[in-house]
N, C-alpha and C positions, 0 to 999 in steps of 0.2 A: 504493500500500500504506500502510495505517495501522497503527501499533504502539502499543499501550497497555502501559505497564510498571507492574507492581505488585511492590513490595519485600516479600518474605515473611519477612525477618529472617534472621540468621545466614548471610549471604552467599548467600541464595537469592532468586531472582526468578521472577516469572511474567510472560510476555509474551502478550498477546492480539493476534493478527495478523488483519487484515482486508484483503481485496482485492476490488474490485468486479468485475462481469461483464466490463467492458471490458478489465480487466487479465488476467483469467483466460481470456478467449475464445480467444486463440491456442493455449494448451495444450489446451483442450477440442476445438478444431477439428482439431488434430494427432492427437489420440487417436481421434476419430470417423473421420478419414480412414484411419487404420490399420485400424479395424474394418471400414470399407467395402471395403477391399482384401482383408482376411483373413477376415472374418466368414462363417460358413456357416449358411445358412437353407434349409430344405427347400423345394424347388420353384424355387429360383433358382440360376443359375450363379455361381461365385465372382467377386466384383467387380461383379456386376450387381444386387445387392440394393438396393432403394430406401433412401434415407437415413432416412426416417421409420420404416421397418421395422427397420433396424439400431438406431436410437435406442430403439425400443420393446423389441426383443428383448434387447439387450445394455445396457440402461440402467444396471443396477447395476454391471456390470463396467466400463463406460465411466467412471462417476462415481468408482469406487474407484481406477482408474488415474489419472484426472485429479487427484483430491485428493491421491493419493500423490506425484505429480510436483510439485504445487504446494506441498505441505507441505515437501518437501525443498529446493526452491529458495527459497521465501519464508522458511523458517527461517534459512538462511544469510544472506539479505539482512537479516533482522531483527537477527541477532546483530551484523552489521557496522554497521548503522544505530545501534544502541544502544551500540556500542563495548564489547560484553561480552567479558570474559576468562573463557571457559568452563572450568570444572573438570569438570563432569559433567552430561549431559542426563538428567533424572530421569523426565519423563513428557510425552507429547504427548496431548492430549485435546480434547474439545469441538469435534470436527471437523464442520463443516456446510458442504456444497457443493451448489450447483445452478447450471446454466448461466445461469439468469436473474438470480440475485443475487450470484454469485461465491462466495468462500470465507471462512470464519471458523474459526480454530482457536487453541489456546493451547498453550504448553509451559512447563514448569517446569525450572529448571536451577540448579545451584550454580555460583557465580562466585568469582573471586579477590577477596580482601578489599581494601578501599581504606583507606589510612591515611597519616598524616603521618610522615615520617621524623624521628627525633630528630637533634640536632646530633651528627654522627659524626666530625668533625675534632677532633683533640686530645682524644680520650677519655683520661681519667686512668687510666694504667696504670703502677704502680710496676715498674721494671725492676731485677732483681737479678742480678748476675753470679755464676753458680754457682761454688763453690770446692770442690775435692776435697782433703781433708787427708790427711796421712800416716796418721793413725789410721784413716780410712775405708779406705785401701788395705790396711792390715794386717787390718782387720775382714773385708774381702772375701777376703783371702788365707786367713784362719782359717776362714771359711765354706766355702771350697773344700776346705781340708784335711778338714773335717768330712764333706763330700760324698764324699771318697775314703777315708774311714776304714773299717777292717775291725773285726770283732768277734771277740774271743777269749774262751775260757772263763776266767772270773775265778778267781783263787786263793781258797782257803778263808778265810773271814773278811773278804773284801774288802767295803768299804762302797760302796754304790751312789753313782755320781756322775752329774751331768747328762750326757746323751748316751748313757749305757749302754743296753743292751738287756736287758729283764727279763721274767721269766715269773711271773705271779701267779695265785693263786686268789682270787676275791672274791665277795662277795654283799652286796647292799644292802637296807635296809629303811627304811620311813617310818612312824614311830609304832608300831613293832613288826610292821608288815605288810610282807611282801616286796615289793620294787619290781616283781618279775615278776607279782604279783597285782594291784597297783595300776595298773600300765601294761604289759599284756602285750606291746605293740608296742615297748617300750623294752628289747629284748633286749641291746643293746650295753652298757647300763649297769645291768642288773639282777643278773646273776651270770655267772661264767665260771670255767673250769678251764684251767690251763696257758695263760693268755692272755699272748701276747708283744706288747710294744710298746716303743718307745724313750722314755726319760725326757726328754721335751722338752715345752714348752708347746704345748697344742693337740692332743696325742696321745691324751689320756684326760681323765678328770675332774681339774681342776686341783688339788684338795685331795689326791687320791690321788698324783698326780705329785709334788707337793711333799713328801708324807709318805715317799715311797720313798727319797728321797736320804738316804744315811747308813745305811739298813737293810742287813742281811746276810742271805744265803740261809738260810732256815729260820725267820726271825723273822716274827712276826705282829703286827698293829697294828690298832686300831680308829680309823677316820678319819671325821670328821664333814664332810659336804658339803652344799651348798645349791644348789638349782636356781633359776635366775633367773625373774623374773616374766614374761619374754618367751619362756620355753622353748616349743619347737614342740609339745610334748605337754601338753595342758591338765591332765591328771591329775597332772603333776609341777610345774606352775608354782608358784613360791614355796615349794615344799616343802623341808624339811630332812631329810637322810637320814643313816643310820649305815651305814658299810661295814666289814666284816671283811675284812682284806687279809692274805694270807700270801705272802711272797716265796719262790718256788720255785727260781728260777735266775737267774744274772747272767752276761751276756757283756759283758766290758769293751771299751769303745771304744778302739781303738788308732789314733792319727793317723799318717798317712804321714810319713816323713822328708822332708827337703828334696829329696833325690835322687829318692825315689819320686814325690813330687809333681811335680817337673819332668818326669819321664818321662811321667806321666799327662797333663799339659797340653802336652807337647811344646815346652818352652821351654829355651833354652840355659843360662840362669842365673836366679837369683832376682831380680837387678837387672832383667834383660830382662822377666821376668814381671811384676814390679811396674810397670814402664813400660807394659806392655800393659794391666794392670788399671787403672792410672790413666787411660789413654786411654779405656777402656771406661766407667769411672765418669763421666768428664767428658762423654762423649757422652750418657750416660743423664741426667746432671744438666742438660745443655743442652736435651734433649728435654722433661724435666719442667718446666723454666723456660719454654720456649716454650708448653707446654700451659697453664701457669698464666697466662701473659700473654693467651693466646687466651681462656681462661675468664673473665678480667677483662673483656675486650671483650664477650663473650657476655652476661655478667650485666648490664653497663651497657645494652646495646641492648634486652634483654628488659625491664629495669626501666623504660626510657623509652618503651616502646611498649605499647599495649593495643588489641587489635582482635579481632573475631570470626573464626572459621575455618570453612571449608566443612565441613559435617557428613560428606559423603562422603569427603573427604580424611582427616579425623580418623579415621573408621572404618577406612579402609584402612591408615593409619599404625599404628593400635592393633593391627590384625591382624598386621602385619609385626613390630611390637615384641614381641607375645606369642610369635610363632613364634621370634623370636631368643632370648627369655628361656627358652623351652622347650628349645631346642637347647643353650643354655649349661647349663641345669639337667641335661639328659641327660648332657652331657659331664662334669659334676661327680659323676655317679652318682646323682642324685635320681630317684626312681620317680614314675610317673604319679599314684599315690595321694598323694604328698607335694604335688604341684602342685594336685591337686583340693582338698586341705585348705586350701590358701592361695589359692584361686581369686579370692576377692574382693580380697585385698591385691594379687595379681598384676595383676588388671585395673585396679585403682586406680593402681598404679605405672606400668603401661603407658600408661594414658590421660594421666597427667601428663607422662610422657616424650614421648609422641607429639605432644601439643599444643606442648610446648616446642620440639621439633625442627622442627615445621611453621612455627611463628612465626619462629624464627631463620632458616629457609630463605627465607621471604618477605622478611624485613628485609634479609638479605644480597643477595638477588636485586634488590631495589629500589635498594640502594646501587650494585650493579654496573651496573644500567641507567643510573642517574644519572651515574656516573663512566665509562660506556662501557667497562666491563671485559668482555672476551670471551675465549673459548678458541679459539686458532688450531688449524688442522689439525695442525700440527707438534706442538703441546702435547698434543693428543688422541692422536697416534701414540706420543709418548713415554710417556704414561700407559699406553697399551695394552701397550707393550713391557715396562714395569715390572711390570704385573699379570700378563702372560703368563709372565714369568720367575719371579715369585713362585709362580704356580700350576703351573709346569713345563708350559706349553702353548705351542703355536705361536701367533703373533700373529693369523694368519688364522683359526685355529680359535676363538680368543677373540672376535674381531670378529664372526664369524658367529653365535656364541652370543648376544652382546649385541644384535645387530641383530634376531635372531629373537625375542628376548624383549622387544624394544622398550626396552632399557636403555642404548642408546648416548647418548641425550639426558641420562640421569642422570650418565653419565661426564663429559660436557661441563659439566653443572651443578656437579659436584663440583670440577672444575678452576676454574671461575669463582668458586665459594665460597672455595676456598683462596687464590686471587689477591686476592679482596676482603679477606679476613682479613689477608693480608700488607700490603695497602695501608693498612688501618686501623691496624695496628701501627706501620707506618712513619710515620704521622701522629700517633701517640699522644703524649700529654703525660706525660713521666716525669722 
């Protein structure tokens, strides 16, 4: 067998495979023998048809069967001979076979990239030991108080304070033209009656939220607002608006007492709760610091490596990334129309993210291979148990799902990636 390799660029190769008649003869004879036994020709008993008649009557079927067998076997041998790390077989073509000359065919495939690993021992990573202060604990405590707050009808003449619940009538205009006419789809910020919301950042237009503090029920005010140049609605981008705002009602936020708060969080005392809060904040800070360190390693590795990626893998990864983005958008309440309006930006972001993840995956895998980092059966089982517990499933049920979908290998790869990252951080310079 002779193999000619042609590099097509971007991790794509074409192999032209040739095998002469002497090499293909055994397969040809085996197929002819099967047809001699099973071939049916009028006027002859089964198994008694002369060879030349079988070869003439079933020539096309024989040759199709032979070159099918040869392509499958020679394809595997060619891949092994050229030491290809296949990602995807794209096309088999140019098949030509005859018993006298042998077979010639070609196939195109995407293969894994080849690249030089950067120096990965003693990657510069600044380590910072996270510290949780008393002020942070108190801030956490106050946020929790706010979460358990109740709202009571405010007394007459009460000035609105941050965190209160208010009801307003409002209408906006741009250059004298109602926002509802300028941008009909901007109903949420065009006008409203008895519109209730909490006086907090991000709850409504920031200028209106700010203007409401100190107002009293029954008062009206004109508020000037500005839409950013990156506003999702083109009709409002960079526009300045005037809003007529009337405060209709106020419900005062009442924070729970210490006793009420302890009852809600089921803690014995404020001291015990502060200790729990501190532990929780410290764990979150440690996780954030670990993520920051890992990100420093990732940025270093990606900056030090540059190589092409297989187009088929990039395409698959982009599809998965877009699906994930769509699921997250749906969870946040965005509609399909919102996604369609930002389709180009979504695809651009998904492409950049997909290429980044693929490149990192290849680099970490190469380091793992070099350092002989693997995932043991015990580690895979522990990971399965953790995932099954998280999703409230039986381990056997989760294993069956992963095996059916072909994702057990991804689980093992994830473990290897995590162990590789741990090894890199353990050797980092800090």
